[in-house]
N, C-alpha and C positions, 0 to 999 in steps of 0.2 A: 445149669448155666455154665457155659464154657468161657473162662476168663483168658483173654488174649493180650499179648504184648506185641508191639510193632518195633522191629529192629530196622531202622532206616526210615525215620519219620519225615520224609521228603514229599515230593509231589505225588508219587504213586502210593506212598504210605498213607497219605491223606485220602486217596481214593479208597484204600482198604478200610480206613477208619469210617468213612461214610457208609460203606457197604455193611460193615459190622453193626453200625447203628440201626440198620434196617433189617437185620437178620435176627429172628427170634432165638432166644436162649444163647446168644453170643454177646459178650460184653468186652469192650476195650478197657483195660485197667492200667496199662503202662505203655510207654514209648521211649525209644532212645534215639539220640542224635548228638553228634559232637558239637554242633553249632548251638550255643547256649540260648541266644535270642530266638532262633527259629524253633528250638525245642520248647521254649516257654510259650511262644505263640500257639504252637501245635497243641500243647497240653491244655491251654486255656480254651481253645476251640472245641476240643473233644473230651474235656473233663477227665483227664487221666493223669497218673503220676509220670514224672519225667526223669530219665537217667541219661547223663552224658556218656556213660560207659555201659555198653550192652551187657558186660559181665555182671554188673550190679542188677540189671533187669532180670537176668537169668537166675540170680540169687533170690529174687522176690517170690516167696512161696505162693502168693496169690495168682501168679501167672502159670497157667496150665499148658498153653500153646503159644507159639510165636509165628509171626509172618516175617520173613527175611526179605527186605526190599532195599538192599544196599548195592553199592557198586559190585559188578559181577565177580571181580577177582577176590572179593572178600567172602563169597558164599561158603566156601569149604570150611574155613576156620570157624566161622560163626555156627554152621551146622554142627561141627564137631563139639563146640562148647555147649550148644543147646541140647544136643543128644546126651552129653555127660550130665547135664542138669535135669534130664528126664522130661524135657518139654517136647510136645508134638510140634511138627514143623510144616508150615505152608511156605515153600520156597519159590520166590519169583524166578521167572525165566530170564535169561538162559541159565541152565543148571549150573554150569561152571565153564571156565575158559579152556579146558582140555579134558580128554577122556579119562585120564588117570584120576583127576579130581572128581569127576562124576562117579567113578567106581568107589572112591573113598567116601563120598557122601552116602551112597547106598549102604556100604559096609558098616559105617559108624552108626547109622540109624538102626540098622538091624542088630548090631552088637548091643546097643543100649535099649532095644525094644521100644523105640518111639516110632510113631507113625509119621510118614513123610508123604506130602502131596506137592506136586509141582503146579505152579500158577500158569498153566496153559489155558488161559481164560476162554479161548474160543470154543472149548468143549462145552461151555455153558451159555454161549450165545444162542438165543432162541432160533435163529435161522439155521445154525449148524446142527442143533439138536434135531430140528425137523428134517434137515437134509440127510442126516445119518439114518433117521427112521425110514425115509423114502428109499434109500439105498438098500437097507436091510430087508425091506418088504419084498424086494424082487420085482417091483412094479416096472422098473426100467431095464430089467434084464441084467446082463453082465457089464461091469465097469470095464471100459477099454482104455480110456485116456483121461487125464485130469490136468488142470492148470490152476495155479493159485498165484496171485500177485498182490503186492502192496507197493504202491507208488505214493510217496509223501515227501513233504519238506523234512530235511534232515536236521537243520539247525533251528529247532524249535526252542521255546523259552525254557524248557526243562533240561536242555542239553548241558552236560557238565564236561569238564576237561577229560575225565576218565573215559567218557564215551568216544573220544576222538583218538584213542590209542588202542591198538589190538592187544598190547601187552597187559592192559587192564580189562580185557574182555569187551572192548568197545568196537565200534563199527556198525554199519547198517546191517551187515549179514548176521552177526550174532544178536544184535539188539532187536531187529525187525524180521530178518530172514527166518529166524526160528519159528515165527508165527506161521508163515506159509508152509514151511517144512512140516510143522506139527499138524496142520490141517490135512496135508497130503498123506502123511503116515497114518493118521487116525482114520480118514475116510477110506483109504485104499486097503488098510488092514492086512498088509503082507510084509514079509521081510524085504529089505532093500538088497538088490543084487549088485548094482553099480551106479556110479554118478559121474557126470562130467560137468564142469562149471567154469565160469569166467567171473572172477570177483576182483574188483579194482576200485581205484579212487579216480573219479572223473569230474566231480563238481566242486570239491573243497580241498583246501590245503590242510591236510591232517595226516596222522600216522595210521589211520584205519580206513577201510573201504567205505564207499558210499553207494555202490551198486553191485548186485550179485544176480547172476542168472545161472540156472542149473537144469540139466536133463537127468531125470531119475528113472531107472529101470527096476521094477519090482519082480520078485520071484514068481508071482502069480501071473506074470505076463503083461501087467499094466505098465504103461509108460506115462510119465508126468513131467511137466515143466514148472519151475518155481522162479519167481523174480522178486527182488526187493530193491527198490530204486529210491534213493534219497536226493531228490532234486533241490536246486536253489530256488526255483520258482516254477509253479505248475498247478495241477489240480489233483487233489487227493483221490486215490482209487484203491479199494480193497475188495477183491472179487475172486471167487473160485468158480470154475466151469468144469463140468464133468460130462464126458461123452460115454453113453452106455449103449448097449445093443438095441434097446427099444426106446431111446429118447435121450434128451439132454437135460442137464440139471445146472441151473445158474444160481449162485448163492451170493447174496449181498447182505452184509451185517444189518443195515438199516432197512432196506427195501424188502428183504425176505427171500424166499426160495421160489424159483420158477421152473416149471417143467416144460420142455420144448418138444412138441410132436406135431407132425403134419403142418409144418411151416407156421406154427403159432406158439406163443408162450402163454402158459396158464399159471397164475400165482397159487401157491399152496396156502390154504387157509390157515391162519394162526402162526405164520412164519416170520412176521415182521414185528419190530418194536422200535418206537421212536427213541426210547431211553435204553437201547440195547446194551450199552456198556455198563450202565448202572445195574440193570437187571441181571446181566451175566455175572457180575461180581457178587451180587446177593446170592445168585444160584450157586456160585463157587463156594461161598462160605456156608451155605446150607448143606451142600454135599460134604464138605469137610467136617462140619458138626455132626452130621448123621453117621458118617463113617466111624468117627470116634465114639459116639454114643452107642452104636450097635456093634462095635468091634468088627467092622467089615473092612475089606481092602479099600484103599483110596481110589477114586475114579481116575486119577492121573498119577500113576506110580512113578517111582524113581527109575524103574526098569524101562518104562515107556519113554520117559524123558531122555534116558540114555540113548535110545534108538534115534530120537530126533537130533541129539547132539552129535552122535556118530555120523549122521548124514551131513550135518553142518561142517564138521571138521574134515570129512572126506571131500566135500566140495572145495574147501580151502586148499587141501592137498592137490586136488585135480587142477585147480587154477594155477598153483605154484609150479607144478610139474608138467602142466600142459598135456595131460593124458587122462583117460578114463580110469577111475579107481574102482576096483572090484572088491566087494565086501564078503 
């Protein structure tokens, strides 16, 4: 049995708690949050101990691993403390608000010999698992071009003040854009050569962006576009489309995977799930548990997450400097 503590018992911390409850041989034993009333409600709902200071949770010998689901700018200091305490770590995305902190996170977990996995949950969505299998099978030939987009309401009920300021790791690009960058980097599976981007604030009065669009060029010759748009009013869309030499691949989290050939779409059997988010988080915890149990590398490593963050930060630099950034 893997005993887990949640650092950051907020909305997404609760999503993790529900997934843990559905994952065999994983148990939630503790949670931390500075808001006393919210922490009390959380601990009652999920039957775990509560700590208002995460340092006290890390001192709890019953806790073997932690998930860090806090404001982005706090990730590095919490990972440092958890590593010193000998706790394995599932760290929510984005990894950190700058590349130096990403490097520090990797270094400190290696120094203290704890396992680190990044919460890039799309690796565990049934549709994306199936799409990766189709690509790797060679059925569609060589990948030539890819596009991934998320268009959604930005000011949702779980939006906090720190989300609205880039200094605290906020903004649509770091909060949501990393999802589309992650998908592209994972599916294309090549080093990034260059990136051009336009990232700005168009819909809301805030100190962080709410729209980002980027063109990525990979060293294997594949080009890709990524967009993350946080509208005031609109219709949610989260979609990836891949153009290969022998057909097209369309990926929808809920609807599944479709192969396009000869002017028609055919759905890939077993690629959709109505409860895809719930299922993907259970898949994520199962993978984390199995890697620890079998002493295997994590399926989403700190090194991979650094690649995603390097792309995100290079896109920001491109937008600021109004030029293509070469990596």
